[in-house]
Z-matrix of the N, CA and C atoms (Angstrom, degrees):
N
C 1 1.446
C 2 1.520 1 109.36
N 3 1.294 2 117.04 1 79.07
C 4 1.459 3 119.52 2 -178.29
C 5 1.515 4 108.77 3 -99.34
N 6 1.299 5 114.80 4 133.45
C 7 1.457 6 121.94 5 179.03
C 8 1.514 7 107.72 6 -116.12
N 9 1.300 8 117.25 7 129.71
C 10 1.456 9 121.13 8 -179.99
C 11 1.527 10 110.80 9 -94.58
N 12 1.327 11 116.59 10 40.90
C 13 1.461 12 119.32 11 -179.37
C 14 1.517 13 110.27 12 -78.08
N 15 1.292 14 116.07 13 142.38
C 16 1.463 15 120.77 14 176.35
C 17 1.526 16 108.51 15 -87.25
N 18 1.308 17 116.70 16 -177.11
C 19 1.465 18 121.74 17 -179.77
C 20 1.527 19 111.21 18 -62.53
N 21 1.317 20 118.94 19 -25.51
C 22 1.456 21 121.30 20 -179.24
C 23 1.513 22 111.87 21 -81.35
N 24 1.324 23 118.81 22 -6.11
C 25 1.450 24 121.57 23 178.02
C 26 1.511 25 113.91 24 88.59
N 27 1.331 26 118.85 25 7.77
C 28 1.460 27 121.62 26 178.99
C 29 1.513 28 109.35 27 -112.76
N 30 1.291 29 114.50 28 156.20
C 31 1.466 30 119.80 29 176.18
C 32 1.521 31 107.78 30 -88.27
N 33 1.303 32 117.12 31 155.63
C 34 1.467 33 119.56 32 -177.48
C 35 1.530 34 113.73 33 -53.39
N 36 1.319 35 119.61 34 -36.23
C 37 1.467 36 121.35 35 -178.00
C 38 1.512 37 113.89 36 -84.04
N 39 1.341 38 118.45 37 -8.75
C 40 1.468 39 122.10 38 -175.64
C 41 1.516 40 113.84 39 -83.33
N 42 1.285 41 119.66 40 -7.27
C 43 1.455 42 121.30 41 -175.75
C 44 1.516 43 112.62 42 -64.62
N 45 1.306 44 118.19 43 -24.99
C 46 1.462 45 120.85 44 179.46
C 47 1.523 46 110.78 45 -69.06
N 48 1.347 47 118.36 46 -21.20
C 49 1.463 48 121.82 47 -179.48
C 50 1.521 49 111.52 48 -71.74
N 51 1.319 50 118.21 49 -25.57
C 52 1.452 51 121.56 50 179.73
C 53 1.524 52 109.40 51 -87.55
N 54 1.349 53 116.39 52 125.24
C 55 1.465 54 118.31 53 179.40
C 56 1.532 55 110.56 54 -71.54
N 57 1.301 56 115.01 55 147.28
C 58 1.466 57 120.29 56 176.56
C 59 1.519 58 108.13 57 -71.14
N 60 1.314 59 115.91 58 139.71
C 61 1.455 60 120.27 59 -179.67
C 62 1.519 61 108.97 60 -112.25
N 63 1.299 62 114.67 61 145.10
C 64 1.464 63 119.24 62 -178.97
C 65 1.527 64 110.12 63 -76.39
N 66 1.315 65 114.55 64 163.94
C 67 1.460 66 120.60 65 177.68
C 68 1.526 67 110.36 66 -59.89
N 69 1.320 68 116.81 67 -39.14
C 70 1.470 69 120.72 68 -179.30
C 71 1.527 70 110.55 69 -64.40
N 72 1.335 71 117.73 70 -40.38
C 73 1.465 72 121.17 71 178.60
C 74 1.531 73 110.58 72 -65.76
N 75 1.318 74 115.42 73 -43.11
C 76 1.459 75 118.92 74 178.48
C 77 1.527 76 111.08 75 -63.15
N 78 1.330 77 116.01 76 -43.92
C 79 1.458 78 120.83 77 178.97
C 80 1.535 79 110.36 78 -61.84
N 81 1.320 80 116.89 79 -41.91
C 82 1.459 81 121.80 80 178.79
C 83 1.530 82 110.80 81 -62.33
N 84 1.327 83 116.85 82 -43.92
C 85 1.463 84 120.98 83 178.13
C 86 1.520 85 111.50 84 -62.90
N 87 1.318 86 116.41 85 -41.43
C 88 1.464 87 120.47 86 179.20
C 89 1.524 88 110.28 87 -63.44
N 90 1.312 89 117.97 88 -44.03
C 91 1.466 90 121.27 89 179.65
C 92 1.524 91 111.17 90 -65.10
N 93 1.325 92 117.11 91 -39.92
C 94 1.469 93 121.03 92 178.24
C 95 1.528 94 110.12 93 -64.05
N 96 1.322 95 116.34 94 -43.05
C 97 1.465 96 120.69 95 178.67
C 98 1.518 97 111.04 96 -63.95
N 99 1.316 98 117.07 97 -40.93
C 100 1.467 99 120.66 98 177.46
C 101 1.521 100 110.95 99 -62.25
N 102 1.330 101 117.15 100 -42.03
C 103 1.466 102 120.98 101 179.24
C 104 1.529 103 110.42 102 -64.07
N 105 1.331 104 117.03 103 -41.53
C 106 1.462 105 120.54 104 177.92
C 107 1.523 106 110.76 105 -63.98
N 108 1.320 107 116.92 106 -41.98
C 109 1.462 108 121.34 107 178.75
C 110 1.528 109 110.37 108 -63.64
N 111 1.342 110 116.25 109 -43.21
C 112 1.460 111 120.71 110 177.76
C 113 1.527 112 110.83 111 -58.98
N 114 1.342 113 116.57 112 -44.85
C 115 1.466 114 120.56 113 -179.93
C 116 1.528 115 110.89 114 -64.50
N 117 1.322 116 116.71 115 -39.56
C 118 1.462 117 120.57 116 178.79
C 119 1.522 118 110.72 117 -64.78
N 120 1.318 119 116.86 118 -45.13
C 121 1.465 120 120.49 119 179.32
C 122 1.528 121 111.51 120 -64.51
N 123 1.341 122 117.14 121 -37.80
C 124 1.467 123 120.35 122 176.55
C 125 1.530 124 110.76 123 -62.94
N 126 1.329 125 116.69 124 -41.46
C 127 1.463 126 120.57 125 179.45
C 128 1.527 127 110.80 126 -65.00
N 129 1.316 128 116.89 127 -41.60
C 130 1.464 129 121.00 128 178.34
C 131 1.529 130 109.89 129 -64.41
N 132 1.317 131 116.37 130 -44.99
C 133 1.468 132 120.69 131 179.84
C 134 1.520 133 110.48 132 -61.13
N 135 1.327 134 117.43 133 -40.63
C 136 1.470 135 120.71 134 179.82
C 137 1.526 136 110.59 135 -64.43
N 138 1.327 137 116.73 136 -43.45
C 139 1.466 138 120.00 137 -179.18
C 140 1.526 139 112.37 138 -64.97
N 141 1.301 140 117.41 139 -31.60
C 142 1.461 141 120.67 140 -178.70
C 143 1.526 142 113.07 141 -88.16
N 144 1.325 143 117.80 142 -11.30
C 145 1.463 144 122.37 143 -177.40
C 146 1.537 145 108.82 144 -96.60
N 147 1.337 146 116.54 145 88.09
C 148 1.460 147 121.73 146 -175.43
C 149 1.530 148 112.06 147 -62.96
N 150 1.331 149 120.54 148 -43.92
C 151 1.469 150 118.51 149 178.34
C 152 1.533 151 112.89 150 -58.66
N 153 1.315 152 116.71 151 -38.80
C 154 1.463 153 120.39 152 178.71
C 155 1.531 154 110.39 153 -65.96
N 156 1.330 155 116.90 154 -40.22
C 157 1.462 156 120.46 155 177.56
C 158 1.527 157 110.25 156 -63.54
N 159 1.323 158 116.98 157 -39.79
C 160 1.467 159 120.34 158 179.31
C 161 1.526 160 110.91 159 -63.91
N 162 1.333 161 117.09 160 -41.95
C 163 1.469 162 119.91 161 177.44
C 164 1.525 163 110.51 162 -60.43
N 165 1.325 164 116.51 163 -42.26
C 166 1.468 165 119.93 164 179.12
C 167 1.526 166 110.93 165 -65.75
N 168 1.330 167 117.39 166 -40.11
C 169 1.465 168 120.90 167 179.70
C 170 1.530 169 110.57 168 -64.73
N 171 1.326 170 117.05 169 -42.32
C 172 1.467 171 120.92 170 178.18
C 173 1.525 172 109.93 171 -63.51
N 174 1.327 173 116.61 172 -43.52
C 175 1.467 174 120.26 173 179.36
C 176 1.534 175 110.90 174 -61.57
N 177 1.337 176 116.73 175 -45.95
C 178 1.472 177 119.85 176 178.96
C 179 1.525 178 111.36 177 -60.90
N 180 1.333 179 116.72 178 -40.20
C 181 1.462 180 120.21 179 179.81
C 182 1.520 181 110.61 180 -65.66
N 183 1.326 182 117.21 181 -42.26
C 184 1.462 183 120.13 182 177.92
C 185 1.520 184 111.40 183 -60.70
N 186 1.321 185 116.29 184 -42.66
C 187 1.468 186 120.30 185 179.82
C 188 1.527 187 110.11 186 -62.83
N 189 1.319 188 116.75 187 -42.66
C 190 1.474 189 120.50 188 -179.72
C 191 1.521 190 111.31 189 -65.90
N 192 1.331 191 117.35 190 -41.62
C 193 1.468 192 120.57 191 179.95
C 194 1.527 193 110.08 192 -65.82
N 195 1.326 194 116.82 193 -42.91
C 196 1.483 195 118.98 194 177.98
C 197 1.521 196 111.31 195 -61.22
N 198 1.339 197 116.77 196 -42.09
C 199 1.465 198 120.10 197 179.28
C 200 1.525 199 110.37 198 -64.58
N 201 1.333 200 117.43 199 -41.76
C 202 1.463 201 120.98 200 178.59
C 203 1.528 202 110.33 201 -65.31
N 204 1.340 203 116.66 202 -39.21
C 205 1.465 204 121.05 203 179.07
C 206 1.526 205 110.71 204 -62.20
N 207 1.323 206 116.39 205 -41.02
C 208 1.465 207 119.83 206 179.63
C 209 1.529 208 111.24 207 -67.33
N 210 1.336 209 117.42 208 -33.80
C 211 1.466 210 120.62 209 179.99
C 212 1.528 211 111.35 210 -76.96
N 213 1.347 212 117.12 211 -44.55
C 214 1.457 213 120.44 212 -174.40
C 215 1.529 214 110.06 213 -152.77
N 216 1.337 215 117.73 214 86.55
C 217 1.462 216 120.52 215 -176.96
C 218 1.534 217 113.04 216 -63.33
N 219 1.325 218 118.01 217 -33.86
C 220 1.470 219 120.48 218 -178.65
C 221 1.526 220 110.53 219 -65.02
N 222 1.324 221 117.16 220 -39.58
C 223 1.460 222 120.80 221 -179.92
C 224 1.524 223 110.22 222 -65.28
N 225 1.325 224 117.74 223 -43.91
C 226 1.463 225 121.18 224 -179.93
C 227 1.525 226 110.03 225 -64.55
N 228 1.335 227 117.51 226 -41.14
C 229 1.466 228 121.03 227 178.07
C 230 1.525 229 110.33 228 -63.87
N 231 1.324 230 117.01 229 -40.04
C 232 1.466 231 120.79 230 178.09
C 233 1.520 232 112.29 231 -64.48
N 234 1.317 233 116.32 232 -42.89
C 235 1.468 234 120.37 233 178.50
C 236 1.527 235 109.78 234 -64.39
N 237 1.334 236 117.28 235 -42.42
C 238 1.462 237 120.57 236 179.51
C 239 1.535 238 110.48 237 -64.06
N 240 1.334 239 117.45 238 -41.88
C 241 1.463 240 120.76 239 178.58
C 242 1.527 241 110.52 240 -64.58
N 243 1.320 242 116.95 241 -41.09
C 244 1.463 243 120.44 242 178.44
C 245 1.520 244 111.62 243 -64.58
N 246 1.321 245 116.78 244 -41.10
C 247 1.460 246 120.35 245 178.81
C 248 1.527 247 110.56 246 -65.73
N 249 1.320 248 117.54 247 -40.55
C 250 1.466 249 121.07 248 178.74
C 251 1.531 250 110.46 249 -65.13
N 252 1.327 251 116.76 250 -40.76
C 253 1.467 252 120.78 251 178.16
C 254 1.523 253 110.56 252 -64.12
N 255 1.332 254 117.25 253 -43.75
C 256 1.467 255 121.16 254 179.35
C 257 1.530 256 110.47 255 -63.29
N 258 1.327 257 117.04 256 -41.92
C 259 1.468 258 120.55 257 178.97
C 260 1.526 259 110.23 258 -64.10
N 261 1.333 260 117.36 259 -42.82
C 262 1.472 261 120.60 260 179.19
C 263 1.524 262 110.34 261 -63.95
N 264 1.324 263 117.55 262 -39.94
C 265 1.465 264 120.83 263 179.00
C 266 1.518 265 110.59 264 -64.63
N 267 1.322 266 117.73 265 -42.35
C 268 1.466 267 120.96 266 178.40
C 269 1.530 268 111.31 267 -63.09
N 270 1.315 269 116.27 268 -41.78
C 271 1.467 270 120.11 269 178.55
C 272 1.522 271 110.05 270 -63.94
N 273 1.335 272 116.87 271 -44.20
C 274 1.464 273 121.43 272 -179.86
C 275 1.525 274 110.90 273 -61.87
N 276 1.339 275 117.11 274 -47.78
C 277 1.463 276 121.50 275 179.94
C 278 1.524 277 109.80 276 -63.94
N 279 1.313 278 117.64 277 -43.02
C 280 1.447 279 121.12 278 178.65
C 281 1.515 280 112.08 279 -61.68
N 282 1.315 281 116.90 280 -40.08
C 283 1.466 282 121.68 281 178.71
C 284 1.521 283 110.44 282 -64.78
N 285 1.328 284 117.18 283 -42.88
C 286 1.470 285 120.98 284 -178.96
C 287 1.524 286 111.18 285 -66.23
N 288 1.349 287 117.00 286 -36.48
C 289 1.448 288 120.65 287 179.21
C 290 1.530 289 110.36 288 -67.79
N 291 1.311 290 116.15 289 -41.97
C 292 1.466 291 120.64 290 -179.33
C 293 1.525 292 110.31 291 -69.98
N 294 1.323 293 117.76 292 -35.93
C 295 1.470 294 122.81 293 -177.12
C 296 1.520 295 111.66 294 -66.35
N 297 1.325 296 119.05 295 -32.06
C 298 1.475 297 122.46 296 -177.51
C 299 1.453 298 112.57 297 -65.69
């Protein structure tokens, strides 16, 4: 089972099956590939940059809270009061446990 494939994976007689591409098409493909590579590298860099992700998460949370405040300020105030009460209760319980 001998295959006369070259390093490119084609046989010597198969090259006629591939259409010739113009310089402009090749240049366009190269630029598209570079743009895709750039986008991939940016995505990888973002995922590995924890401080940048934290800034984005804080920004998204602020935007959501502002939108909720504009829709229903009483609900947001109630949630904030409940969260503050829960935090104070946890601190109080934690202090009492440590004090014993």
